[in-house]
KEKE-3310 file (N, C-alpha, C; in steps of 0.2 Angstrom, whole numbers, plus 5000, padded with zeros to 4 digits):
npx = (4919:4909:4907:4896:4885:4875:4864:4863:4862:4849:4840:4845:4841:4827:4825:4830:4821:4809:4812:4812:4799:4784:4773:4778:4778:4782:4779:4776:4780:4788:4796:4799:4802:4810:4819:4818:4819:4830:4838:4838:4831:4835:4834:4825:4812:4816:4819:4808:4796:4781:4770:4774:4782:4776:4773:4766:4753:4755:4751:4751:4741:4734:4744:4747:4734:4731:4741:4739:4727:4731:4740:4731:4724:4733:4745:4762:4766:4779:4780:4784:4786:4791:4799:4802:4795:4783:4775:4767:4756:4749:4746:4735:4730:4741:4743:4730:4724:4732:4741:4733:4724:4727:4726:4713:4705:4707:4718:4714:4717:4731:4744:4756:4766:4779:4784:4794:4806:4814:4824:4829:4842:4855:4856:4853:4840:4830:4816:4805:4808:4818:4817:4819:4811:4809:4804:4791:4784:4788:4780:4767:4757:4758:4766:4781:4798:4812:4829:4841:4860:4870:4875:4875:4866:4855:4852:4850:4840:4830:4826:4821:4811:4802:4797:4790:4775:4769:4766:4779:4789:4802:4816:4827:4842:4845:4858:4866:4866:4877:4886:4899:4902:4911:4906:4904:4894:4877:4865:4857:4850:4844:4838:4824:4825:4837:4851:4867:4884:4895:4908:4919:4921:4925:4923:4913:4896:4890:4875:4867:4858:4854:4861:4867:4873:4883:4891:4893:4902:4913:4917:4920:4932:4940:4940:4947:4959:4965:4962:4963:4951:4940:4926:4910:4900:4883:4873:4856:4848:4834:4820:4807:4804:4813:4830:4832:4839:4853:4855:4854:4864:4876:4875:4876:4889:4897:4893:4893:4883:4878:4866:4864:4855:4846:4834:4823:4825:4814:4804:4811:4818:4829:4825:4816:4824:4833:4825:4822:4834:4837:4827:4831:4844:4849:4857:4869:4874:4886:4884:4873:4863:4867:4860:4862:4856:4847:4842:4826:4819:4813:4822:4835:4839:4850:4867:4878:4870:4862:4872:4877:4867:4863:4869:4886:4902:4912:4905:4900:4912:4917:4906:4906:4919:4917:4907:4914:4923:4936:4948:4950:4964:4970)
npy = (4730:4736:4737:4746:4750:4764:4759:4746:4749:4753:4742:4734:4743:4742:4729:4727:4735:4727:4715:4718:4722:4715:4721:4729:4730:4729:4737:4739:4743:4730:4727:4715:4701:4706:4714:4728:4742:4749:4740:4741:4734:4721:4704:4704:4698:4685:4683:4687:4684:4683:4688:4698:4706:4714:4714:4725:4731:4742:4756:4770:4776:4765:4759:4768:4770:4758:4757:4767:4763:4752:4757:4765:4755:4749:4744:4745:4751:4751:4760:4760:4772:4772:4782:4799:4808:4802:4804:4814:4808:4802:4812:4818:4809:4809:4822:4827:4817:4807:4815:4823:4816:4812:4825:4828:4819:4822:4817:4803:4794:4788:4789:4779:4778:4775:4783:4779:4784:4786:4799:4815:4821:4817:4805:4806:4804:4812:4824:4820:4810:4814:4824:4834:4834:4838:4850:4850:4842:4847:4858:4854:4853:4841:4831:4822:4825:4818:4816:4807:4807:4798:4781:4777:4787:4783:4771:4775:4785:4779:4769:4778:4784:4773:4770:4782:4791:4798:4801:4799:4805:4798:4802:4795:4798:4795:4796:4793:4780:4771:4775:4771:4767:4765:4757:4755:4749:4743:4744:4757:4772:4788:4803:4811:4827:4831:4839:4837:4840:4840:4845:4856:4873:4891:4901:4902:4896:4882:4875:4860:4846:4829:4824:4836:4839:4831:4835:4848:4846:4840:4851:4860:4854:4856:4870:4872:4866:4872:4886:4890:4892:4890:4881:4877:4863:4860:4847:4845:4834:4831:4840:4842:4837:4852:4856:4869:4875:4871:4877:4891:4892:4889:4898:4910:4909:4908:4919:4921:4914:4901:4892:4876:4869:4856:4858:4867:4884:4893:4895:4885:4874:4881:4894:4896:4892:4903:4913:4911:4912:4925:4930:4926:4928:4940:4951:4945:4942:4944:4948:4946:4932:4918:4909:4893:4885:4874:4880:4887:4877:4863:4848:4844:4830:4827:4823:4834:4845:4842:4840:4853:4860:4855:4859:4859:4852:4861:4872:4876:4879:4890:4899:4901:4907:4918:4925:4927:4936:4932:4930:4918:4910:4910)
npz = (4398:4384:4367:4358:4344:4339:4333:4338:4351:4352:4349:4360:4371:4370:4372:4385:4393:4390:4396:4410:4412:4410:4404:4394:4377:4359:4343:4325:4308:4299:4310:4316:4310:4299:4306:4307:4296:4297:4303:4317:4326:4327:4332:4342:4339:4340:4353:4361:4354:4344:4351:4359:4350:4337:4321:4310:4299:4284:4290:4298:4306:4311:4319:4329:4334:4339:4349:4357:4363:4369:4379:4386:4392:4402:4398:4392:4378:4365:4350:4333:4321:4305:4298:4303:4296:4292:4303:4301:4294:4305:4313:4319:4328:4337:4341:4345:4352:4359:4365:4373:4381:4395:4401:4398:4404:4417:4423:4425:4416:4410:4397:4394:4383:4371:4356:4344:4332:4316:4312:4303:4292:4280:4274:4261:4256:4252:4251:4257:4266:4275:4285:4299:4314:4327:4332:4328:4337:4349:4350:4355:4368:4381:4376:4378:4372:4365:4360:4357:4356:4356:4358:4372:4377:4370:4377:4390:4390:4384:4393:4403:4396:4393:4406:4409:4413:4404:4386:4375:4362:4353:4345:4334:4327:4310:4304:4314:4317:4314:4323:4335:4352:4368:4382:4399:4406:4402:4407:4411:4417:4411:4417:4410:4404:4407:4402:4394:4396:4384:4380:4388:4391:4391:4382:4372:4370:4363:4358:4355:4347:4345:4330:4327:4340:4341:4330:4334:4345:4338:4331:4342:4346:4336:4336:4348:4346:4334:4335:4348:4355:4368:4369:4376:4374:4374:4375:4373:4374:4378:4373:4378:4394:4397:4400:4408:4418:4416:4404:4407:4416:4409:4398:4405:4410:4399:4390:4376:4364:4354:4344:4337:4324:4316:4311:4299:4298:4302:4315:4322:4336:4342:4341:4352:4363:4362:4365:4378:4384:4382:4390:4403:4404:4399:4403:4405:4393:4380:4367:4353:4351:4341:4328:4320:4307:4296:4279:4276:4268:4258:4261:4250:4239:4231:4233:4235:4237:4248:4257:4258:4264:4277:4293:4294:4302:4298:4295:4307:4314:4307:4308:4322:4323:4316:4324:4336:4331:4326:4315:4301:4296:4279)
capx = (4917:4905:4907:4889:4883:4869:4859:4863:4859:4841:4838:4846:4837:4820:4825:4831:4814:4804:4814:4811:4792:4780:4768:4781:4779:4785:4775:4778:4781:4794:4801:4800:4806:4815:4823:4818:4821:4837:4841:4839:4827:4837:4835:4819:4807:4818:4819:4801:4791:4776:4765:4776:4785:4771:4773:4760:4752:4757:4746:4753:4735:4732:4749:4747:4728:4731:4746:4736:4722:4735:4742:4725:4722:4738:4751:4767:4769:4784:4778:4789:4784:4798:4802:4798:4791:4777:4771:4762:4750:4745:4747:4729:4730:4746:4742:4723:4721:4738:4744:4728:4720:4728:4723:4705:4702:4708:4723:4712:4720:4738:4746:4763:4768:4785:4784:4801:4806:4820:4824:4834:4845:4862:4856:4851:4833:4825:4812:4799:4811:4824:4816:4821:4804:4808:4800:4784:4781:4789:4774:4761:4757:4756:4771:4788:4802:4818:4833:4848:4865:4875:4873:4874:4860:4849:4850:4848:4834:4824:4824:4817:4805:4797:4794:4787:4768:4766:4768:4786:4792:4809:4819:4833:4845:4848:4865:4870:4865:4883:4891:4901:4904:4913:4902:4906:4888:4872:4859:4858:4844:4846:4832:4822:4826:4844:4856:4874:4890:4900:4914:4919:4925:4922:4923:4907:4892:4886:4869:4865:4853:4855:4867:4870:4877:4890:4895:4896:4907:4919:4919:4923:4938:4944:4941:4952:4966:4968:4961:4963:4944:4937:4919:4906:4895:4878:4868:4850:4845:4827:4817:4802:4806:4819:4834:4833:4844:4859:4856:4855:4871:4881:4875:4879:4896:4901:4891:4892:4879:4876:4862:4865:4849:4845:4827:4823:4826:4808:4801:4815:4819:4834:4822:4813:4830:4836:4820:4823:4841:4837:4823:4834:4852:4851:4863:4876:4877:4891:4882:4867:4863:4867:4857:4865:4851:4846:4837:4818:4817:4813:4829:4836:4842:4857:4873:4881:4865:4860:4878:4878:4861:4863:4875:4892:4907:4916:4901:4900:4918:4917:4901:4909:4925:4914:4904:4920:4928:4942:4950:4953:4970:4969)
capy = (4736:4734:4742:4746:4755:4767:4755:4740:4751:4754:4735:4732:4747:4739:4722:4728:4737:4721:4710:4721:4723:4711:4725:4732:4726:4733:4736:4743:4740:4727:4727:4709:4696:4710:4717:4735:4745:4752:4735:4743:4729:4714:4699:4705:4693:4678:4683:4689:4680:4687:4690:4705:4709:4714:4717:4729:4733:4749:4760:4773:4777:4759:4757:4772:4769:4752:4758:4771:4759:4747:4761:4766:4748:4748:4741:4750:4750:4755:4759:4763:4775:4771:4788:4804:4812:4799:4806:4818:4804:4801:4818:4819:4804:4811:4829:4828:4811:4804:4821:4827:4811:4813:4831:4829:4814:4824:4812:4796:4789:4789:4786:4778:4776:4778:4783:4780:4785:4788:4806:4819:4819:4814:4799:4807:4801:4816:4829:4817:4805:4817:4830:4834:4836:4838:4856:4849:4839:4851:4863:4851:4851:4834:4826:4823:4825:4815:4815:4805:4808:4793:4774:4778:4791:4779:4766:4778:4789:4774:4766:4783:4785:4768:4771:4788:4790:4802:4799:4801:4804:4797:4804:4792:4801:4790:4797:4791:4773:4767:4777:4767:4770:4760:4757:4751:4745:4745:4745:4763:4777:4795:4806:4816:4834:4832:4840:4834:4844:4836:4848:4861:4879:4897:4907:4902:4890:4879:4871:4856:4841:4824:4824:4842:4839:4827:4840:4854:4843:4840:4858:4862:4851:4859:4877:4872:4864:4876:4893:4891:4894:4885:4881:4872:4860:4857:4842:4846:4827:4832:4847:4842:4843:4856:4858:4877:4877:4870:4882:4897:4892:4889:4904:4915:4908:4910:4925:4920:4908:4898:4886:4872:4865:4853:4860:4873:4890:4896:4891:4879:4874:4886:4901:4895:4892:4910:4918:4909:4914:4932:4932:4925:4929:4945:4955:4942:4941:4948:4949:4943:4924:4916:4902:4890:4881:4873:4885:4885:4874:4856:4845:4841:4823:4827:4823:4840:4850:4840:4842:4861:4862:4853:4862:4854:4854:4867:4878:4878:4882:4896:4904:4903:4911:4925:4928:4929:4940:4929:4929:4912:4911:4906)
capz = (4393:4378:4362:4354:4339:4341:4330:4342:4357:4351:4351:4367:4375:4370:4375:4393:4396:4390:4401:4416:4413:4405:4401:4388:4370:4353:4337:4320:4302:4298:4316:4319:4306:4295:4311:4306:4290:4298:4306:4323:4330:4325:4337:4347:4338:4342:4360:4364:4350:4340:4356:4361:4345:4333:4314:4308:4292:4283:4292:4304:4310:4315:4324:4335:4337:4344:4354:4362:4366:4374:4384:4391:4396:4407:4395:4390:4371:4361:4344:4329:4315:4302:4296:4307:4291:4292:4309:4298:4293:4310:4318:4323:4334:4342:4344:4347:4356:4363:4369:4377:4385:4402:4404:4397:4409:4424:4426:4427:4411:4407:4391:4394:4376:4367:4349:4342:4324:4313:4311:4301:4285:4279:4270:4254:4255:4249:4255:4261:4271:4278:4289:4306:4316:4334:4334:4328:4343:4355:4351:4357:4376:4383:4373:4379:4366:4367:4354:4360:4352:4357:4361:4379:4378:4368:4382:4397:4389:4382:4399:4407:4392:4394:4413:4410:4413:4398:4379:4373:4355:4354:4339:4333:4320:4305:4302:4320:4318:4314:4328:4340:4359:4373:4388:4405:4407:4398:4411:4414:4416:4411:4418:4405:4406:4410:4397:4394:4394:4380:4379:4392:4389:4394:4377:4369:4371:4357:4360:4350:4348:4340:4326:4328:4346:4339:4325:4338:4349:4334:4330:4348:4347:4331:4338:4353:4343:4329:4336:4355:4357:4372:4368:4379:4370:4378:4371:4376:4374:4378:4372:4383:4398:4395:4406:4408:4423:4413:4398:4410:4419:4404:4395:4409:4411:4392:4388:4369:4363:4347:4344:4331:4323:4309:4309:4295:4302:4304:4321:4325:4343:4344:4342:4359:4367:4362:4368:4385:4386:4382:4395:4409:4405:4394:4406:4405:4386:4377:4360:4351:4350:4334:4326:4314:4305:4288:4276:4276:4261:4258:4260:4243:4239:4228:4238:4236:4239:4255:4261:4259:4267:4284:4296:4295:4307:4295:4295:4314:4316:4303:4311:4328:4323:4314:4330:4341:4327:4325:4307:4300:4291:4273)
cpx = (4914:4905:4900:4889:4877:4863:4858:4860:4851:4838:4839:4842:4830:4820:4826:4824:4809:4806:4812:4803:4788:4775:4771:4780:4780:4781:4777:4778:4788:4799:4803:4805:4811:4820:4823:4821:4829:4841:4843:4835:4829:4837:4829:4814:4809:4818:4812:4795:4785:4771:4767:4780:4780:4772:4766:4759:4755:4752:4748:4747:4734:4737:4748:4740:4728:4736:4743:4731:4725:4737:4737:4723:4727:4744:4756:4770:4775:4782:4782:4785:4791:4802:4798:4794:4784:4773:4766:4755:4746:4745:4741:4729:4735:4744:4735:4721:4727:4740:4739:4724:4721:4725:4715:4702:4704:4713:4721:4715:4727:4740:4754:4765:4774:4784:4791:4801:4812:4820:4830:4837:4852:4862:4854:4844:4828:4820:4807:4802:4817:4823:4818:4815:4803:4803:4793:4781:4782:4783:4768:4761:4755:4761:4777:4793:4809:4822:4840:4853:4870:4872:4871:4867:4854:4847:4847:4841:4828:4821:4819:4810:4799:4793:4790:4779:4765:4769:4775:4787:4799:4812:4826:4836:4848:4855:4870:4870:4872:4888:4892:4903:4906:4909:4904:4900:4883:4865:4859:4851:4847:4839:4830:4822:4832:4849:4863:4879:4895:4907:4914:4924:4921:4921:4916:4903:4888:4881:4867:4860:4854:4862:4871:4874:4883:4894:4897:4902:4914:4921:4922:4930:4943:4946:4947:4959:4969:4967:4961:4957:4941:4929:4916:4901:4890:4873:4861:4847:4837:4825:4811:4803:4813:4823:4836:4839:4851:4860:4857:4862:4876:4881:4878:4887:4900:4899:4890:4888:4877:4872:4863:4859:4849:4838:4828:4822:4819:4805:4805:4816:4824:4831:4819:4819:4833:4831:4821:4829:4840:4832:4826:4841:4854:4857:4869:4878:4882:4890:4876:4868:4863:4864:4860:4859:4851:4841:4830:4816:4816:4820:4830:4839:4848:4862:4875:4876:4863:4866:4879:4871:4861:4869:4881:4897:4910:4912:4900:4906:4918:4912:4903:4914:4922:4911:4909:4924:4935:4943:4953:4958:4969:4975)
cpy = (4732:4739:4741:4752:4758:4763:4749:4742:4752:4747:4733:4736:4744:4733:4723:4730:4731:4716:4712:4721:4720:4715:4729:4728:4731:4731:4741:4739:4737:4727:4720:4704:4700:4713:4725:4737:4747:4747:4737:4739:4722:4710:4699:4700:4687:4678:4683:4686:4685:4690:4697:4709:4709:4717:4719:4730:4740:4754:4764:4775:4771:4758:4761:4772:4763:4753:4762:4767:4754:4751:4763:4761:4746:4745:4747:4749:4754:4754:4763:4766:4776:4777:4794:4808:4809:4800:4811:4814:4802:4806:4819:4815:4806:4817:4830:4822:4809:4810:4824:4822:4812:4819:4831:4824:4816:4819:4805:4791:4792:4786:4784:4774:4779:4777:4784:4780:4788:4795:4809:4816:4816:4808:4800:4804:4805:4820:4826:4811:4807:4822:4828:4838:4837:4844:4855:4847:4843:4856:4860:4849:4844:4829:4828:4822:4823:4814:4813:4806:4803:4786:4774:4782:4787:4774:4770:4782:4784:4771:4771:4784:4780:4768:4777:4787:4794:4799:4803:4800:4804:4797:4801:4795:4795:4790:4795:4783:4769:4769:4772:4770:4764:4762:4753:4747:4748:4746:4751:4767:4784:4799:4811:4823:4836:4833:4837:4839:4839:4838:4854:4867:4885:4903:4907:4895:4888:4874:4867:4850:4835:4824:4831:4843:4836:4832:4846:4852:4843:4847:4861:4860:4854:4867:4877:4871:4869:4884:4895:4894:4889:4886:4875:4870:4857:4853:4842:4839:4827:4839:4848:4836:4846:4858:4865:4879:4877:4875:4889:4897:4893:4895:4910:4915:4910:4917:4926:4914:4907:4892:4883:4868:4862:4855:4866:4879:4893:4892:4885:4880:4879:4893:4901:4896:4899:4914:4917:4912:4922:4934:4931:4927:4936:4950:4952:4940:4946:4950:4945:4935:4923:4909:4900:4885:4878:4878:4883:4883:4866:4853:4842:4834:4822:4828:4830:4845:4848:4842:4849:4864:4861:4856:4857:4856:4860:4873:4881:4881:4889:4901:4906:4908:4918:4928:4930:4934:4938:4927:4922:4913:4907:4901)
cpz = (4387:4373:4358:4349:4342:4339:4335:4349:4357:4353:4358:4372:4376:4374:4383:4396:4396:4395:4408:4417:4408:4402:4395:4382:4365:4347:4332:4313:4301:4304:4318:4315:4302:4300:4310:4299:4290:4302:4314:4328:4329:4332:4342:4346:4341:4350:4363:4360:4348:4345:4358:4356:4339:4326:4312:4301:4291:4284:4299:4309:4315:4320:4330:4338:4342:4350:4359:4366:4371:4380:4389:4395:4401:4404:4393:4383:4369:4354:4339:4323:4311:4301:4300:4302:4291:4298:4306:4296:4299:4316:4322:4329:4339:4345:4347:4352:4361:4368:4374:4382:4393:4405:4404:4402:4416:4427:4427:4422:4409:4401:4391:4388:4374:4360:4347:4334:4322:4310:4307:4294:4285:4275:4263:4252:4252:4254:4260:4266:4275:4283:4296:4310:4323:4336:4333:4334:4349:4356:4353:4364:4377:4380:4376:4373:4368:4360:4356:4354:4352:4359:4368:4381:4376:4374:4388:4396:4387:4389:4403:4403:4393:4401:4414:4409:4407:4391:4377:4365:4355:4347:4338:4327:4316:4304:4308:4321:4318:4319:4333:4347:4364:4379:4393:4407:4403:4401:4415:4413:4416:4412:4412:4408:4409:4404:4399:4392:4390:4379:4384:4390:4392:4388:4374:4370:4365:4360:4354:4352:4343:4336:4326:4335:4344:4334:4329:4342:4344:4332:4336:4348:4342:4333:4344:4350:4339:4331:4344:4358:4362:4372:4373:4374:4375:4374:4375:4378:4374:4377:4377:4388:4396:4401:4406:4412:4420:4407:4401:4413:4414:4400:4399:4410:4404:4390:4380:4368:4356:4347:4337:4329:4316:4306:4304:4300:4305:4310:4324:4333:4346:4345:4349:4364:4367:4366:4376:4388:4387:4388:4402:4410:4401:4397:4406:4398:4384:4370:4359:4350:4343:4333:4320:4313:4298:4286:4277:4269:4262:4257:4254:4244:4236:4233:4240:4239:4246:4260:4263:4262:4275:4287:4297:4300:4304:4296:4303:4316:4313:4306:4318:4328:4321:4320:4335:4337:4327:4318:4306:4294:4285:4272)
residu = (MET:ALA:GLN:LEU:THR:TYR:ARG:GLU:SER:VAL:SER:LEU:ALA:ILE:ALA:GLN:SER:MET:ARG:LYS:ASP:GLN:LYS:VAL:PHE:PHE:MET:GLY:GLU:ASP:VAL:GLY:ALA:ALA:GLY:GLY:VAL:PHE:LYS:ALA:THR:VAL:GLY:LEU:LEU:ASP:GLU:PHE:GLY:PRO:GLU:ARG:ILE:LYS:ASP:CYS:PRO:ILE:SER:GLU:GLN:ALA:ILE:LEU:GLY:ALA:ALA:MET:GLY:ALA:ALA:MET:SER:GLY:LEU:ARG:PRO:ILE:ALA:GLU:ILE:MET:PHE:SER:ASP:PHE:LEU:ALA:VAL:CYS:TRP:ASP:ILE:ILE:ALA:ASN:GLN:ILE:ALA:LYS:THR:ARG:TYR:MET:SER:ASP:GLY:GLN:ILE:ASN:ILE:PRO:LEU:VAL:ILE:ARG:THR:ALA:ASN:GLY:GLY:GLY:SER:LYS:PHE:GLY:ALA:GLN:HIS:SER:GLN:SER:LEU:GLU:ASN:TRP:SER:MET:ALA:ILE:PRO:GLY:LEU:LYS:VAL:VAL:ALA:PRO:SER:SER:PRO:ARG:ASP:VAL:LEU:GLY:LEU:MET:ALA:SER:SER:VAL:GLN:ASP:PRO:ASP:PRO:VAL:ILE:PHE:TYR:GLU:HIS:LYS:SER:LEU:TYR:SER:MET:LYS:GLU:GLU:LEU:ASP:LYS:THR:ASP:ILE:GLU:ILE:PRO:LEU:GLY:GLN:ALA:ASN:ILE:MET:HIS:LYS:GLY:ASN:ASP:VAL:LEU:LEU:ILE:GLY:LEU:GLY:LEU:MET:ALA:GLN:ARG:ALA:LYS:LYS:ALA:ALA:GLU:ILE:LEU:LYS:GLU:LYS:PHE:ASN:VAL:ASP:ALA:THR:VAL:LEU:ASP:LEU:ARG:THR:LEU:VAL:PRO:LEU:ASP:LEU:GLN:SER:ILE:LYS:ARG:GLU:ALA:LYS:LYS:CYS:GLY:GLN:VAL:ILE:THR:VAL:GLU:GLU:ASN:PRO:ARG:LEU:CYS:GLY:TRP:GLY:ALA:GLU:ILE:SER:SER:LEU:ILE:ILE:GLU:HIS:CYS:PHE:LYS:ASP:LEU:LYS:GLY:PRO:ILE:LYS:ARG:ILE:THR:THR:PRO:HIS:ILE:PRO:LEU:PRO:SER:ALA:ASP:ILE:LEU:GLU:ASP:ASN:THR:ILE:PRO:SER:VAL:ASP:VAL:ILE:VAL:ASP:GLU:THR:LEU:THR:LYS:LEU:LYS:ILE:LYS:LYS:GLU:LYS)
# end
């Protein structure tokens, strides 16, 4: 058994992929000697050296431009964009070049590139360093979108992402870096497009991603212990490809559905999930789908304001009880 933090699993996942395939290399700002701004890449430079662990200038365009060229040439780069907010700086390269090259070359050129980035709030870094942006990349055809919620998922999903022939944006949640998990093994693969049932129940389905999947799980435990409500928690793990079969199965079983998103409400991924459930499972629903989201505002940096903006465990519990018309004792 090995106990790993989410942070340590990132470094190990990259190392395991690099050990298996000499074509894999890693690049980004301060990823080598400094071990990453979140200390998620400590030890990689010592093991693999500067030829395969490349510290880059502060230029997101240069990092992804070089990574795209390397992928087109047959290598398998992993490129770090330090904060997901900074994807906006190089969005043209991602959305108009990386995502479209395989299609526009009629499949002659693959882009086996993993773009990993620190995503989400909870650290009080303010509006320009705390956004949750999975829905941005979900909207671009040609990109695969991954958001692990545990150390095990980091290991398994990174392995599959590195081997994938298409570009993958790999969202690591900053608030999960210190999370610990006991693992019986570390050399694992989790297929992209395979959701995970974190908690089983029949009364209501909670659908989450990243940090919100973990908070939904804690909420489900409270709902069971204090209110005898059995909730299923479905961690999507990947938005593209999407495990529609699991979503349909669990929605039909429970009949009551709540999506829990850190994204701002307008055009969040939960809206798309809700649309699909209504399209495929409308007759099985016992009521309207509820979406728990952050408001459509820039994320504040003040502690109390951020804490009251991002959906908390208590909010998930309260909103679930309201939907099920269960009164909470004072």
